[in-house]
C-alpha positions in Angstrom: 194.3 220.0 89.7 195.7 216.5 89.4 197.3 215.4 85.9 198.6 212.7 84.0 202.3 212.2 83.7 204.6 210.9 81.2 208.2 210.3 82.0 210.5 212.2 79.7 208.0 214.7 78.4 206.3 216.5 81.1 203.0 217.8 79.9 203.2 220.7 82.3 206.4 222.6 83.4 207.5 222.0 86.9 210.5 222.6 89.4 211.3 219.5 91.6 212.4 220.7 95.1 214.7 219.0 97.3 218.3 218.3 97.6 221.2 220.8 97.6 220.1 222.6 94.4 216.7 222.6 92.3 217.9 221.0 89.4 215.1 219.6 87.8 213.1 222.2 85.8 210.9 221.3 83.0 209.2 223.3 80.2 205.9 222.1 78.8 203.8 224.2 76.4 200.2 223.5 74.6 200.8 226.1 72.3 198.5 229.0 71.4 195.0 228.5 71.7 191.6 230.6 70.9 188.7 231.1 73.2 186.6 228.0 73.3 189.6 225.5 72.2 190.1 222.3 74.3 193.2 220.2 74.7 193.1 216.4 74.9 195.3 214.9 77.3 194.2 211.2 77.1 197.6 210.3 75.4 199.2 210.8 78.7 200.4 207.8 80.5 199.2 207.8 84.3 201.7 208.7 86.7 202.9 206.8 89.6 202.4 209.5 92.0 200.0 212.4 92.2 201.3 215.6 91.9 199.7 219.3 92.2 200.3 222.2 89.3 199.4 225.8 88.6 198.8 226.5 84.9 199.6 229.8 83.7 197.8 231.4 80.7 199.4 234.2 78.7 196.4 236.0 77.3 197.6 237.7 73.8 196.0 241.0 72.5 193.9 239.9 69.7 193.7 240.8 66.2 191.9 244.1 65.5 189.1 243.8 62.7 189.9 244.9 59.2 188.2 246.1 55.9 189.0 243.8 53.2 188.3 246.5 50.5 189.3 249.8 52.1 190.9 252.2 51.5 189.7 252.8 48.0 188.9 255.4 45.5 185.7 254.8 43.5 185.5 256.9 40.3 181.8 257.2 38.9 180.1 259.3 36.4 177.1 261.7 37.3 174.7 259.7 35.4 173.9 257.2 37.9 170.3 256.6 39.3 169.1 257.6 42.8 169.5 254.5 45.1 171.9 252.6 43.2 174.2 250.3 44.8 177.6 252.2 44.7 179.8 250.1 46.9 179.6 247.4 49.6 181.9 247.8 52.5 183.5 244.2 53.5 185.0 243.5 56.6 187.0 240.7 58.3 188.1 239.3 61.8 190.4 236.6 62.1 189.3 236.0 66.0 186.5 233.7 65.5 184.9 234.6 68.6 184.9 238.2 68.2 181.7 239.8 66.5 182.7 242.7 64.2 180.3 245.9 64.2 180.3 248.1 61.1 179.4 251.8 61.6 179.7 254.9 59.2 181.1 257.8 60.7 180.3 260.5 58.0 176.8 261.9 57.5 176.2 263.3 54.1 172.9 264.0 52.3 174.0 262.3 49.0 174.7 259.1 50.2 173.1 256.3 52.6 175.0 253.7 54.4 173.5 250.2 55.7 175.5 249.4 58.9 173.8 245.8 58.4 174.9 244.6 54.8 177.4 247.3 54.1 175.9 248.9 51.3 176.3 252.7 50.3 173.7 254.2 47.7 173.2 257.5 46.5 170.0 259.4 47.7 169.6 261.5 44.3 172.2 262.6 41.6 175.5 262.2 42.4 177.3 265.5 43.1 180.7 266.1 40.8 183.5 266.0 42.8 185.4 264.4 45.5 183.6 262.9 48.9 185.4 260.8 51.5 183.1 258.7 53.4 184.7 257.2 56.6 183.9 254.0 58.1 184.8 252.1 61.4 184.6 248.4 62.3 184.7 247.5 66.1 185.0 244.3 68.0 185.2 243.6 71.6 188.6 245.1 71.9 189.7 247.2 69.4 188.6 249.0 66.1 190.0 250.0 62.6 188.9 253.2 60.7 189.3 253.3 56.6 188.0 255.7 54.0 186.1 255.0 50.8 186.8 258.1 48.5 184.0 258.5 45.7 185.0 260.9 42.7 182.3 262.0 40.6 182.9 263.3 37.1 180.5 264.7 34.8 179.8 263.3 31.4 180.7 265.8 28.8 177.9 265.7 26.2 179.4 268.1 23.8 183.0 266.4 23.3 184.3 266.1 19.7 184.8 262.6 18.8 188.1 261.0 17.4 187.2 259.7 13.6 190.9 258.3 12.6 194.3 258.2 13.7 197.0 259.2 11.2 200.0 257.0 10.9 203.0 259.2 9.7 206.6 257.9 9.6 209.9 259.7 9.4 213.4 258.3 8.4 215.0 260.9 10.7 214.3 260.2 14.4 215.1 263.6 15.4 212.7 265.1 13.3 209.2 266.4 14.7 206.4 265.9 12.6 203.2 267.8 12.8 199.9 267.8 10.6 197.0 269.7 9.9 194.4 269.9 7.3 195.0 271.6 3.9 191.5 271.6 2.7 187.9 270.1 3.3 185.8 269.2 0.0 183.1 270.5 0.5 184.1 273.1 2.7 183.1 272.6 6.3 184.5 273.3 9.9 182.8 269.9 11.1 186.4 268.2 11.0 189.8 268.9 12.2 193.2 267.6 12.9 194.9 267.8 16.3 197.5 265.8 18.4 195.6 262.9 20.1 195.1 263.7 24.0 198.0 262.5 26.2 200.6 261.8 23.3 203.4 264.0 21.8 203.4 262.7 18.3 200.3 261.1 17.4 197.5 263.0 15.5 194.0 262.0 14.7 191.1 263.6 12.6 188.2 264.4 14.6 184.7 265.4 14.3 183.5 268.5 16.3 181.0 268.0 18.9 177.4 268.2 17.6 178.3 268.5 14.0 176.1 269.8 11.7 176.0 266.8 9.2 173.1 266.1 7.0 172.8 262.7 5.0 170.5 264.3 2.7 172.8 267.3 1.6 176.5 265.9 1.6 177.0 262.0 1.7 181.1 262.2 2.0 183.8 265.0 2.6 187.3 264.8 1.2 189.8 265.8 3.9 193.2 266.6 2.4 195.8 266.2 5.3 199.5 267.7 5.3 202.3 266.4 7.6 205.7 268.1 7.5 209.2 267.8 9.5 209.5 271.3 8.6 211.7 270.4 5.4 209.4 268.3 3.2 205.6 268.3 3.5 203.6 265.1 2.5 199.9 265.2 1.9 197.1 262.6 1.3 193.3 262.5 1.4 191.1 261.0 4.1 187.5 260.4 2.8 184.6 260.7 5.5 181.3 259.1 4.6 178.1 260.3 6.4 175.8 257.2 7.1 171.9 258.0 7.6 171.1 258.2 11.2 168.6 255.5 12.5 166.4 257.1 15.2 166.1 255.5 18.7 162.9 253.7 19.5 160.9 253.1 22.6 160.9 249.4 24.1 158.1 249.8 26.7 156.1 253.0 26.1 153.5 253.8 26.3 152.6 252.3 29.6 150.6 252.8 33.0 152.5 252.4 36.4 150.3 252.4 39.6 152.4 253.2 42.9 151.2 253.3 46.5 151.6 256.7 48.1 152.6 255.3 51.5 155.5 253.1 50.5 156.9 255.6 47.7 159.5 257.8 49.4 162.1 260.4 47.9 164.3 258.9 45.5 162.2 255.7 44.9 162.5 254.3 41.4 158.9 254.7 40.0 159.4 253.4 36.3 162.6 252.5 34.2 162.4 253.5 30.4 164.1 251.5 28.0 164.9 252.2 24.2 167.2 251.1 21.6 168.8 252.6 18.8 171.0 250.4 16.3 173.9 253.3 15.6 174.3 255.0 18.8 175.1 253.5 22.1 174.2 256.8 24.0 170.8 257.8 24.7 169.3 260.8 26.5 166.0 261.2 28.0 163.9 263.9 29.3 160.2 264.4 30.0 157.4 266.9 30.7 154.5 266.4 33.0 150.7 267.1 33.4 149.9 268.4 35.8 153.2 270.3 35.4 154.1 270.1 39.2 154.6 266.6 39.3 156.8 264.9 41.8 159.0 262.8 39.4 162.2 263.2 37.4 163.9 261.0 34.7 167.5 260.6 34.5 169.5 259.7 31.3 169.6 256.1 32.2 165.8 256.2 31.8 164.9 255.7 35.4 162.2 257.8 36.8 162.5 258.8 40.2 160.1 260.3 42.9 161.3 263.6 44.0 159.1 263.8 47.1 157.3 261.6 49.7 154.1 260.7 47.8 152.5 260.0 51.1 151.8 263.9 51.2 150.4 264.2 47.8 146.7 264.6 47.0 146.7 264.4 43.2 145.5 260.8 42.1 147.6 260.6 38.8 150.0 262.0 36.4 150.8 261.8 32.8 154.6 261.9 32.1 155.3 262.6 28.4 158.8 261.3 27.7 161.2 262.0 25.0 164.2 260.1 24.0 167.5 261.4 22.1 170.5 259.8 20.3 172.3 263.1 19.9 171.0 263.7 16.6 167.2 262.7 16.5 164.7 263.4 19.2 161.8 260.7 19.6 158.7 261.1 21.3 156.7 261.8 23.3 155.6 258.6 24.6 153.3 258.5 27.6 153.6 256.9 31.1 150.6 257.1 33.3 151.4 257.1 37.0 148.7 256.4 39.1 148.9 257.1 43.0 146.9 255.0 45.0 146.1 255.0 48.9 145.9 258.9 48.6 146.0 260.5 52.3 143.1 263.0 53.3 144.6 265.9 54.8 143.1 266.8 58.4 141.1 270.0 58.7 141.1 272.7 61.7 137.6 273.6 62.3 137.8 276.4 64.7 140.1 278.7 63.0 140.1 281.4 61.6 138.2 283.5 63.9 136.3 286.7 63.1 138.3 289.1 65.0 141.5 289.1 67.1 141.8 287.1 70.3 142.4 289.0 73.2 145.2 288.0 75.7 145.6 290.5 78.8 149.4 291.2 79.7 150.5 289.5 83.1 148.4 286.5 82.7 150.5 284.3 84.1 153.1 281.8 82.7 151.5 278.6 80.8 148.0 280.1 81.0 145.6 278.6 78.2 145.1 280.9 75.1 143.2 278.8 72.7 142.4 275.3 72.0 142.6 274.4 68.4 140.2 271.6 67.3 141.0 269.2 64.2 138.9 266.6 62.3 140.2 263.7 59.7 138.4 261.5 57.8 141.2 259.2 58.2 140.4 257.4 61.3 143.2 256.5 63.7 145.5 258.9 62.5 147.9 260.7 64.9 148.0 264.5 64.5 150.7 266.7 65.6 150.5 270.7 65.7 153.3 273.2 65.0 153.0 277.0 65.3 154.8 279.8 63.5 154.8 283.6 64.7 154.5 286.9 63.0 156.6 289.0 64.3 158.7 286.1 65.2 159.0 287.5 68.7 155.6 285.8 69.5 157.8 282.7 69.7 158.9 283.8 73.0 155.5 284.8 74.2 153.4 281.6 73.2 154.0 278.1 72.8 151.8 275.2 71.0 151.5 271.9 72.6 152.3 269.6 69.7 150.0 266.6 70.9 147.0 268.8 72.1 146.9 271.7 70.0 146.5 273.9 73.0 148.4 277.4 72.4 149.4 278.8 75.7 151.6 281.8 77.2 155.3 280.9 77.6 156.5 278.9 80.6 159.4 281.2 81.0 158.5 284.8 79.8 155.5 286.8 81.0 153.9 289.2 78.8 154.4 292.7 79.4 152.5 295.3 77.2 154.7 298.3 77.8 158.1 296.0 77.3 156.6 295.1 73.8 155.7 298.5 72.8 152.5 299.7 70.9 153.8 298.5 67.5 154.5 294.7 68.7 151.2 294.1 70.5 149.3 292.4 67.6 150.8 288.9 66.6 149.5 286.3 63.9 150.0 282.7 64.8 149.9 280.3 62.0 148.8 276.9 63.3 149.8 273.7 61.2 148.5 270.1 61.8 149.8 267.2 60.3 148.6 263.5 60.1 152.0 262.3 59.2 151.3 262.7 55.5 149.2 265.8 54.6 149.1 269.2 56.7 146.5 271.8 57.3 147.1 275.5 58.1 145.0 278.2 59.6 145.8 281.5 61.3 145.0 283.0 64.9 145.2 286.7 65.2 146.0 287.8 68.8 145.8 291.0 70.4 147.8 291.9 73.5 145.8 294.2 75.8 147.2 296.6 78.5 146.4 296.1 82.3 146.7 298.4 85.1 150.1 297.5 87.2 150.9 298.6 90.6 153.5 301.2 91.0 156.8 299.6 92.8 159.5 300.9 95.1 162.8 300.5 93.9 163.8 299.3 97.4 162.1 297.6 100.4 163.6 300.2 102.8 164.6 303.8 102.7 166.3 306.2 105.2 166.3 310.0 106.0 167.8 312.1 109.0 167.0 315.8 110.2 167.1 318.1 113.0 164.5 318.2 115.8 162.3 321.2 114.8 158.9 322.9 114.9 155.7 321.8 112.8 156.0 322.3 109.2 160.1 321.9 109.5 161.3 319.7 106.6 162.6 316.5 108.0 164.4 315.2 104.3 163.6 313.8 101.1 163.7 310.1 100.9 164.2 310.3 96.7 161.8 307.4 96.5 162.5 305.7 93.2 159.1 304.5 92.3 158.4 302.7 88.8 154.9 302.1 87.2 154.8 300.3 83.9 151.7 302.0 82.9 152.6 305.2 80.8 151.1 308.5 82.6 150.2 306.9 85.6 150.0 309.3 88.6 151.4 308.3 92.2 150.5 309.7 95.4 152.6 308.9 98.9 151.1 308.4 102.2 152.7 307.6 105.7 151.6 305.8 108.8 153.6 307.8 111.4 151.1 310.7 113.2 154.5 312.8 113.9 155.2 313.3 110.5 153.5 314.7 107.2 154.4 313.3 103.9 154.2 315.3 100.6 151.9 313.1 98.3 153.6 314.2 95.0 157.3 314.8 95.9 157.8 312.5 99.3 159.4 315.1 101.1 158.7 314.5 104.9 158.0 317.3 107.3 156.8 317.6 111.0 153.3 317.4 112.0 154.0 318.8 115.4 156.9 320.4 117.3 159.2 317.7 117.8 162.0 318.2 120.6 164.2 315.4 121.9 164.5 317.2 125.1 160.8 316.0 125.9 161.1 312.9 127.8 159.8 309.8 125.9 160.4 311.6 122.3 161.9 308.7 120.0 165.2 309.5 118.2 164.4 307.2 115.5 161.0 306.3 113.9 160.3 303.5 111.5 157.4 304.4 109.1 155.5 302.5 106.4 155.1 304.3 103.3 152.5 303.6 100.6 152.5 304.8 97.0 149.3 304.5 95.1 148.4 304.8 91.7 144.8 305.4 92.4 144.2 301.5 92.4 147.0 299.6 93.1 149.6 300.2 95.8 153.3 299.2 97.0 154.7 299.6 100.4 158.4 300.3 101.7 159.8 301.3 105.0 161.2 304.6 105.9 163.5 304.8 108.8 163.6 308.5 110.2 166.4 309.7 112.4 166.1 312.7 114.3 169.1 314.7 115.5 169.3 316.3 118.8 170.0 320.2 118.5 171.9 322.1 121.3 168.9 324.5 121.8 169.5 325.6 125.3 172.2 327.7 127.0 173.6 326.4 130.4 172.4 329.0 133.2 174.2 329.5 136.7 171.7 329.2 139.6 173.3 332.7 140.7 175.0 335.6 139.1 177.4 335.5 142.1 178.8 332.8 144.3 180.5 333.7 147.5 183.0 331.6 149.6 185.1 332.0 152.9 188.5 330.7 153.5 191.4 331.2 156.0 194.8 331.9 155.0 195.9 328.5 156.5 192.8 326.6 154.8 194.7 323.4 153.5 195.1 322.8 149.8 192.0 320.8 148.7 189.7 322.0 151.4 186.3 322.3 149.8 184.6 325.6 150.2 181.2 325.3 148.6 179.7 324.3 145.3 179.1 326.4 142.1 175.7 325.1 140.7 174.2 325.4 136.9 171.7 323.6 134.8 171.2 322.9 130.9 167.4 322.0 129.8 169.3 320.0 126.8 168.7 316.1 127.2 171.5 313.9 126.2 175.1 314.9 125.3 174.2 318.7 124.8 173.0 318.4 128.5 176.5 317.7 129.8 178.1 320.8 131.4 181.7 321.6 132.6 182.9 324.4 134.8 186.2 326.7 134.5 187.6 329.5 136.5 189.2 332.6 135.2 191.6 333.7 138.1 193.6 336.0 135.6 193.2 338.9 138.3 194.6 337.2 141.0 197.8 336.4 138.9 198.1 332.5 140.1 195.4 329.6 140.4 194.3 329.6 143.7 191.4 327.9 143.5 190.1 325.1 141.5 186.4 323.8 140.5 185.5 320.0 139.8 183.1 318.9 137.0 180.3 318.5 139.9 181.0 322.2 140.6 182.9 321.5 143.7 184.9 324.8 144.6 188.2 324.1 146.5 191.6 325.5 147.5 194.0 324.2 144.9 197.1 326.4 146.1 198.3 327.9 149.7 196.5 331.2 150.8 199.0 332.2 153.3 200.2 334.9 151.0 196.9 336.6 152.0 196.0 338.3 155.2 192.9 338.0 157.2 190.4 340.5 155.9 191.2 340.2 152.4 188.6 339.7 149.6 189.4 337.8 146.4 187.4 338.2 142.9 187.2 335.8 140.1 184.8 334.4 137.6 183.5 331.3 136.7 182.3 329.8 133.2 179.8 327.0 132.8 179.8 325.4 129.1 178.0 322.5 127.4 179.3 320.0 124.9 177.7 322.2 122.1 179.9 325.3 123.2 177.2 327.4 124.8 178.1 329.0 128.0 177.2 331.2 130.8 179.4 333.3 133.4 179.1 334.2 136.9 181.1 336.0 139.4 182.9 334.4 142.2 184.1 335.9 145.8 186.6 334.8 148.2 186.4 336.3 151.6 189.3 335.9 154.1 187.7 337.3 157.2 189.6 339.9 159.6 190.8 338.5 163.0 191.5 340.4 166.3 194.3 340.3 169.0 194.5 340.4 172.8 196.9 341.7 175.0 200.4 341.6 173.3 201.8 339.5 176.0 199.5 336.5 176.1 196.6 336.6 173.7 196.8 335.4 170.3 194.9 336.8 167.4 191.5 335.6 167.0 188.8 335.7 164.3 186.4 338.5 163.8 183.0 337.4 163.9 180.8 337.6 160.8 178.7 340.4 162.4 181.7 342.8 163.1 182.1 343.6 159.7 179.1 345.9 158.3 179.8 344.6 154.8 178.4 341.3 155.7 175.4 342.9 157.4 174.5 344.5 153.6 175.2 341.5 152.1 172.7 339.1 154.0 170.5 342.1 153.6 170.4 342.0 149.8 170.6 338.2 149.4 168.0 337.7 146.7 167.1 334.0 147.8 166.4 331.5 150.6 168.2 329.1 148.5 171.3 331.1 148.9 170.9 331.9 152.6 170.5 328.2 152.9 173.8 327.5 151.2 175.6 330.0 153.2 174.2 328.7 156.5 175.3 325.0 155.6 178.8 326.0 154.7 179.2 328.6 157.4 177.3 327.1 160.2 180.1 327.5 162.7 180.4 331.3 162.2 176.9 332.2 162.3 
């Protein structure tokens, strides 16, 4: 920015750079400015050189808007007419660029507030007591809140009236003087003496509220008044004259007033009655109406107000009979005829009521149409709005009314359930009301909820049972199906789609339809079936997982009652002598067998048997000589504990020797021992011979 420069009076603060120190610092200010202000630089003398400066603007916080007449306490009497201007709220904002906005913070039905002009008015009779109304004024930056306190007092129409103030003097300043009436002639209780309110030593003569005075009977009273300082009393007489009352008179009645229904709302002033009374400043008005239900009220001020919105009224006119009273004489009635123009015609519901109840089936779906209400209205172009009420009130959760179309539908969120409602809550009366904005029409629709057959329902999607394999008719298990049917008294029957099983149609207990043996190849240990429950018409299904447990129903058996093996004393430890064989017809775990040996009779474990039945030498046989026969037993057992036993014989054959000098012992051949011949003769099967031949081929 390039500016002018006046030597000696810098227009802008700056600091001159250069030299050893920066000694040239200047301060310039143009003072506070508001938004939109301008500053004239034309008086400056042009500089001989160009300089560039920065301008700093310090922004102030601005000023908050304020109320010019709040807070304040406003004291009013309760005789103000409706819609009277009670107070005007005034605000100010010293910042010219700000636009203050006034809002009312308190919502009370007895008062209205116009934010545009700040006017506070009453909607009807003022409520006696204290009411606080809060207001806030805001500008673009901040705001202020203040309170208008309205104190409404009741006009006491029965308060006594001060007629005369007594002046009493006493030479002694410390004496306390009291006054009272000694007598009143003629006798009456209409007058009395007492301290004037708010004083401690001033007495006055009062006439009681609503005194029974008659100008024609007694026109004056002598009131003898006594005052005393408790030492010397003094008396004097006050004469009170009764004047003849002048009755009030109406100034503007009888009269006729025409009002427009569409523009006369609650609280609107219809007419103001005026009357005069030469000797009474306070007059009181009241009235009666024909018809008696007229929508008007009169205040003591004479102001007649509408008590309701006349747009909904169909009566074309009313006669108001008005009285005025000055507290002594009642004058009237005088007639004010109020004619209402522009009366609206109420709409008509054309298709209600029905001759019989409308049936609505349960479970008909959400938002299902129930009934379309039809309306006619001679006032063309009016918009109609529909409402509904329900008896019992629970109907509001089952039905809804479209306020625009008049369509009655079922609820959009809650299905209708006949059983849940109960027999006593299946009939409803829907009261339909339609309004054109001014008048209404009402008719009733009776609705009967009807019962429908509903399907039984399994409590779960899947169930499971387990049982042991068994014969046909054997019970597998009870799935304990939890089936519900909303229909009272409904029967249920079960069926199953697996041919290997039978289900009891009533109880749901499952049994085998034929022998079920897991030892038979291809027999499944677990089956998933579909179970169906039916009420005779509707059905539901659930899956049933049936698990069959394998039973240890076969005992393992040895292939022979006796097993015989041959060994030599020098047969090495670990040498296999043959096999012990057995079988078990159980499949699975129960078909697994194991072997054990009982060598108790030998006194030591010389032999062992492996899991596959292999019989071997476990310990040295050198203790036994040739020709020895060893006897023991073997047990085969399955995993379920069933077992079989067989005998085991181990033969150590005899041996022969040659000449003592050179020969050594030799083995005796199999056939040299006659016992072996007998053993071969009684051998029961070829399999045993074959087993012997295979294991002893070098001996035979």
